[in-house]
C-alpha positions in Angstrom: -38.1 -21.3 -83.9 -35.5 -18.9 -83.3 -32.2 -20.1 -83.0 -30.9 -20.6 -79.0 -27.6 -20.7 -79.6 -28.2 -16.5 -80.8 -30.2 -16.1 -77.8 -27.8 -13.9 -75.1 -28.0 -15.4 -72.3 -26.0 -15.3 -68.7 -24.3 -18.4 -67.4 -24.3 -19.0 -63.3 -23.9 -22.4 -62.2 -20.9 -23.6 -64.1 -18.1 -25.8 -61.9 -14.1 -25.7 -62.6 -13.3 -29.1 -63.8 -17.2 -30.0 -64.5 -16.9 -27.7 -67.4 -13.6 -29.0 -69.3 -14.2 -30.1 -73.0 -14.3 -33.9 -72.8 -11.9 -33.6 -75.8 -9.2 -31.7 -73.8 -9.8 -34.4 -70.9 -8.6 -37.0 -73.5 -5.3 -35.0 -74.6 -4.3 -34.0 -71.1 -4.8 -37.5 -70.1 -2.9 -38.9 -72.8 -0.2 -36.3 -72.5 0.6 -37.6 -69.1 0.0 -41.1 -69.2 -3.5 -41.0 -66.7 -5.4 -44.0 -66.9 -8.8 -42.7 -67.2 -12.2 -44.9 -66.4 -14.2 -46.1 -69.3 -16.8 -43.6 -68.3 -14.8 -40.7 -68.8 -13.8 -42.2 -72.7 -15.6 -45.0 -74.7 -18.8 -44.8 -72.6 -18.9 -41.0 -72.0 -21.1 -39.2 -71.2 -21.2 -41.8 -68.2 -24.3 -43.2 -67.0 -24.5 -41.5 -63.6 -27.0 -41.3 -60.6 -27.1 -40.3 -56.8 -30.0 -41.6 -55.7 -28.1 -42.8 -52.6 -24.6 -42.5 -51.1 -22.6 -44.8 -53.6 -24.1 -43.0 -56.3 -23.0 -39.7 -55.2 -19.4 -41.1 -54.4 -19.0 -42.8 -58.0 -20.0 -39.3 -59.3 -17.5 -37.3 -57.2 -14.7 -40.1 -58.2 -15.3 -39.1 -61.6 -14.9 -35.5 -61.0 -12.0 -36.2 -59.2 -10.4 -38.1 -62.0 -11.0 -35.1 -64.3 -9.3 -33.0 -61.9 -5.8 -34.9 -61.5 -5.2 -34.3 -65.4 -5.1 -30.5 -64.5 -1.2 -30.1 -63.7 0.2 -26.8 -65.1 -0.6 -23.7 -64.8 -1.4 -23.5 -69.3 -3.7 -26.4 -68.7 -5.6 -23.9 -66.0 -5.7 -21.0 -68.9 -7.0 -23.5 -71.2 -9.7 -24.7 -69.8 -10.7 -21.2 -68.5 -10.4 -20.0 -72.3 -12.1 -23.2 -73.7 -15.1 -22.4 -71.6 -15.4 -19.1 -72.5 -15.4 -20.1 -76.1 -18.0 -22.9 -75.9 -20.1 -20.4 -73.6 -20.0 -17.9 -76.4 -20.6 -20.3 -79.1 -24.4 -21.1 -76.8 -25.2 -17.5 -76.7 -23.4 -16.3 -73.5 -22.5 -13.1 -73.0 -21.8 -13.1 -68.9 -20.5 -16.5 -67.4 -19.8 -16.6 -63.4 -17.8 -19.9 -62.8 -17.8 -22.1 -59.8 -14.6 -23.0 -58.1 -13.1 -24.7 -54.6 -9.4 -23.6 -54.6 -8.9 -26.1 -51.7 -9.2 -28.8 -54.3 -6.7 -27.3 -56.7 -4.3 -25.5 -53.8 -1.6 -28.5 -53.1 -0.8 -28.4 -56.8 -0.4 -24.6 -57.8 1.4 -23.4 -54.7 -1.6 -22.9 -52.5 -5.4 -21.6 -52.4 -4.1 -18.0 -52.8 -1.7 -18.7 -55.5 -4.5 -20.8 -57.7 -7.3 -18.3 -56.8 -5.0 -15.5 -58.2 -4.0 -17.8 -61.6 -7.4 -18.7 -62.1 -8.8 -14.6 -61.8 -5.7 -13.8 -63.7 -7.0 -17.1 -66.5 -10.3 -15.3 -66.2 -9.3 -11.9 -67.1 -7.5 -12.9 -70.4 -10.1 -15.5 -71.6 -12.1 -12.4 -70.9 -10.4 -10.2 -72.7 -9.7 -12.4 -75.7 -13.6 -14.2 -76.3 -15.6 -10.6 -74.9 -17.4 -12.7 -72.4 -17.9 -11.1 -69.2 -16.6 -13.2 -66.5 -16.4 -13.7 -62.7 -15.8 -15.8 -60.5 -17.8 -17.4 -57.3 -15.6 -19.6 -54.5 -17.4 -22.4 -53.1 -16.7 -24.1 -50.0 -17.0 -28.0 -50.1 -19.8 -29.2 -47.4 -17.6 -32.6 -46.7 -14.8 -30.9 -45.4 -14.4 -29.1 -41.9 -16.6 -25.5 -41.7 -13.4 -24.3 -40.3 -12.2 -24.5 -43.7 -15.2 -22.8 -45.4 -14.2 -19.6 -43.0 -11.1 -19.8 -44.9 -12.5 -19.9 -48.2 -14.8 -16.9 -47.3 -12.0 -14.9 -45.9 -9.9 -15.5 -49.2 -13.1 -14.7 -51.3 -13.3 -11.6 -49.1 -10.2 -10.3 -49.8 -10.8 -10.9 -54.0 -14.4 -8.7 -53.8 -12.6 -6.1 -56.1 -11.0 -8.3 -58.1 -13.3 -10.4 -59.9 -15.0 -12.7 -57.1 -18.7 -12.1 -56.7 -19.7 -14.5 -54.6 -19.5 -17.8 -52.0 -20.9 -21.0 -52.1 -21.2 -24.5 -50.6 -21.2 -27.3 -52.8 -20.5 -31.3 -53.0 -23.2 -34.2 -51.7 -26.2 -31.6 -49.6 -27.1 -34.7 -47.8 -23.5 -34.1 -46.2 -22.0 -32.3 -43.0 -24.5 -30.0 -40.9 -25.7 -26.9 -43.7 -26.0 -24.4 -40.4 -22.3 -25.3 -39.4 -21.2 -23.4 -42.2 -23.4 -20.2 -41.1 -20.1 -18.7 -40.0 -18.5 -18.7 -43.4 -21.3 -17.0 -45.2 -21.2 -14.3 -42.5 -18.3 -13.5 -43.7 -18.6 -13.2 -47.4 -21.9 -11.7 -46.6 -20.3 -8.6 -45.0 -17.7 -8.6 -48.2 -20.9 -7.8 -50.3 -20.5 -11.7 -52.2 -23.8 -12.8 -53.3 -24.3 -16.1 -51.1 -25.5 -19.3 -53.3 -25.3 -22.2 -51.7 -26.0 -25.4 -53.1 -29.5 -26.9 -51.9 -32.9 -28.7 -53.3 -31.8 -30.7 -55.5 -30.5 -34.1 -53.6 -32.5 -32.6 -50.7 -36.3 -31.0 -50.6 -37.5 -28.0 -49.2 -36.4 -29.0 -45.8 -33.1 -28.3 -46.7 -34.1 -25.3 -49.0 -35.2 -23.7 -45.6 -31.9 -24.0 -44.1 -29.9 -22.6 -46.5 -32.4 -19.6 -46.4 -32.5 -19.5 -42.6 -28.8 -20.4 -41.9 -26.8 -19.1 -44.9 -29.1 -16.3 -46.2 -29.0 -17.5 -49.7 -29.4 -15.0 -52.2 -29.2 -17.6 -55.1 -29.5 -21.2 -54.7 -27.8 -23.5 -56.5 -30.7 -26.0 -58.1 -33.0 -25.2 -55.8 -35.6 -27.0 -57.8 -37.2 -28.8 -55.5 -39.0 -25.7 -54.4 -42.1 -27.0 -56.3 -42.9 -29.5 -54.1 -43.8 -26.6 -51.3 -46.2 -24.1 -52.7 -45.7 -22.4 -49.6 -42.0 -22.3 -49.7 -41.8 -21.5 -53.4 -43.9 -18.4 -52.5 -41.5 -17.0 -50.2 -38.4 -17.4 -52.4 -40.5 -15.6 -54.9 -41.4 -13.1 -52.3 -37.6 -12.6 -51.5 -36.3 -12.4 -54.9 -33.9 -15.7 -54.7 -33.2 -17.0 -57.8 -32.7 -20.7 -58.3 -30.1 -21.5 -60.5 -31.7 -24.9 -62.2 -30.1 -27.3 -64.4 -32.7 -29.6 -65.8 -30.0 -32.1 -67.8 -28.1 -32.7 -64.1 -31.2 -33.2 -62.4 -32.0 -36.5 -64.8 -29.0 -37.7 -64.8 -28.5 -37.8 -61.2 -32.1 -39.4 -60.8 -33.2 -36.3 -58.9 -36.5 -36.4 -61.5 -37.1 -39.7 -64.3 -36.4 -37.3 -67.3 -36.9 -33.7 -68.7 -40.6 -33.2 -69.0 -40.8 -34.5 -65.1 -38.5 -31.3 -64.4 -41.0 -28.8 -62.6 -39.6 -25.7 -64.7 -43.2 -24.9 -65.5 -44.3 -24.9 -61.9 -41.6 -22.6 -61.1 -42.5 -19.9 -63.9 -45.8 -20.0 -63.3 -45.3 -19.1 -59.2 -43.1 -16.5 -60.6 -39.7 -17.6 -59.5 -37.1 -16.4 -60.9 -35.1 -19.2 -63.1 -31.3 -19.6 -64.3 -30.9 -21.9 -66.3 -27.4 -23.5 -66.2 -25.4 -26.9 -67.0 -23.6 -27.6 -63.9 -20.8 -29.9 -65.1 -21.2 -30.4 -69.3 -17.8 -32.7 -68.8 -19.8 -35.4 -67.2 -23.5 -34.4 -68.4 -23.0 -34.4 -71.7 -25.0 -30.9 -72.2 -23.6 -27.1 -72.5 -26.0 -24.0 -72.1 -28.0 -24.0 -75.2 -28.4 -27.4 -74.2 -30.4 -26.6 -70.8 -32.3 -24.3 -72.9 -33.4 -26.5 -75.8 -33.8 -29.6 -73.4 -36.6 -27.5 -71.7 -38.0 -25.9 -75.2 -38.6 -29.4 -76.2 -39.9 -30.8 -72.7 -42.3 -28.5 -72.1 -43.3 -26.8 -75.5 -41.7 -23.3 -74.3 -42.2 -20.7 -76.3 -39.4 -18.2 -77.7 -41.0 -15.5 -75.3 -40.5 -17.9 -72.9 -37.1 -18.5 -73.4 -36.4 -14.9 -74.0 -37.6 -14.2 -70.6 -35.8 -17.3 -68.8 -32.6 -15.1 -70.2 -33.4 -12.3 -68.6 -33.5 -13.5 -65.8 -30.5 -15.4 -65.8 -29.0 -11.4 -66.5 -31.1 -10.0 -63.7 -29.7 -12.5 -61.5 -26.3 -12.1 -62.3 -23.5 -9.5 -61.0 -23.1 -8.6 -64.2 -21.6 -4.6 -64.2 -25.2 -2.5 -64.7 -23.7 -1.7 -68.2 -23.2 -5.2 -69.3 -27.2 -5.7 -68.2 -28.8 -3.2 -69.9 -26.5 -3.7 -73.4 -27.8 -8.2 -73.3 -31.6 -7.1 -71.9 -31.2 -5.1 -75.3 -30.0 -8.1 -77.4 -32.1 -10.2 -75.7 -35.1 -8.1 -77.3 -33.5 -8.0 -80.7 -33.2 -11.8 -80.8 -37.2 -11.7 -79.8 -37.7 -9.5 -82.5 -36.2 -11.3 -85.4 -38.6 -13.4 -87.3 -38.1 -17.2 -87.1 -37.3 -17.5 -90.6 -34.5 -15.1 -91.1 -33.2 -16.8 -87.3 
C-alpha cells in the first residue's frame, strides 16, 4: 500500500478553530490562565455525540472554549501557519479553510478587521509552506438570517482577495434553512461557491432544501444522500460535490462505526466526494487520517484513493494551473510502486 501522506490532495472541509493543534490549545490556555474542561485536556479527544440537541450543545461548548484561547493577532497567524504545515504533512496541496468572522469580531476589531487578518495570515502561511490556500466565509444558522446577509456581503467584497466560498454551519437542526436564501443569493451574484452544511445531522429532506433554496454547489457533509437513491442521482447529475468527513460522522453519532459510513454507495452512484477532517481539534484526526480510515474500513484500493484525491481537486476553487499540477502528481503517486513508496 502506498503512503497516504504522500498522496496529493485538496482539503475542502476544515473549520477555523477546529483546525487548531491540541498542543497549541494547551499552550495558549496556560499562557492566559484559561481553565480548560477535562475533555480538552486529560480526556482528549473528547467523547462526543450530537444525537440530540444536548449532545450538540456540549460539542459547541467545547468549540467555544477552544476559540476563547485565540486572543492576539499572533495567535491567529500561528493557528493558520500550523494548519498549513499540518496539511502539507498530510499531502495537502490546496486548502479552503472555513471561518465565521462574527464569532471572532468582538475581540479583533470587528468582522472586517478580522477577515483582513485571516486573509493576511493565509497569504503568509501559503508563501511559507507552499500550500495553496483560500477562505470560505460561513454564516451561523443559529443567528438571525440578516447576520448571514451581512457576512455574504463581506464575503462578496473579498471575492477577489482570497475568499472563494460562502457557507452555512452549526447544528443543521436549528433555524429555518430557506430563510438564509437571500444571503446565498448575494454570494451567488459575487461568483462564490455555495457550500452550506447539510445531510449529516438531518437527512435527505434537508439536502433538498439546501439544493432548492440555497443552490448548493457543494454540500458540507451530504453523506446521508446515500439514504435516497433518487436524491443521490440528482446530486450526481448536477455535479454537486459532497464534503464527507468520516471520523466526525462517527464521533457525532451519525454512524455507529467507520464501516457504516456509506462511502462505497456514494462512489458507486458516481458522486463527487472530497474527504475532509472537519474539526481535528475535537475529533483527533487530520486529513490523511480520513483517507486511512476509509481505506481500512472499506478495503479501498490505491486507485480508488487516488480518484478520491482527484475529486477533491476538481471540486475545489484552486486555480487551473494548481489543479493541473496536483492531478499530475496524483498520477505520479499512483505510478510509484508500493514497495518504493
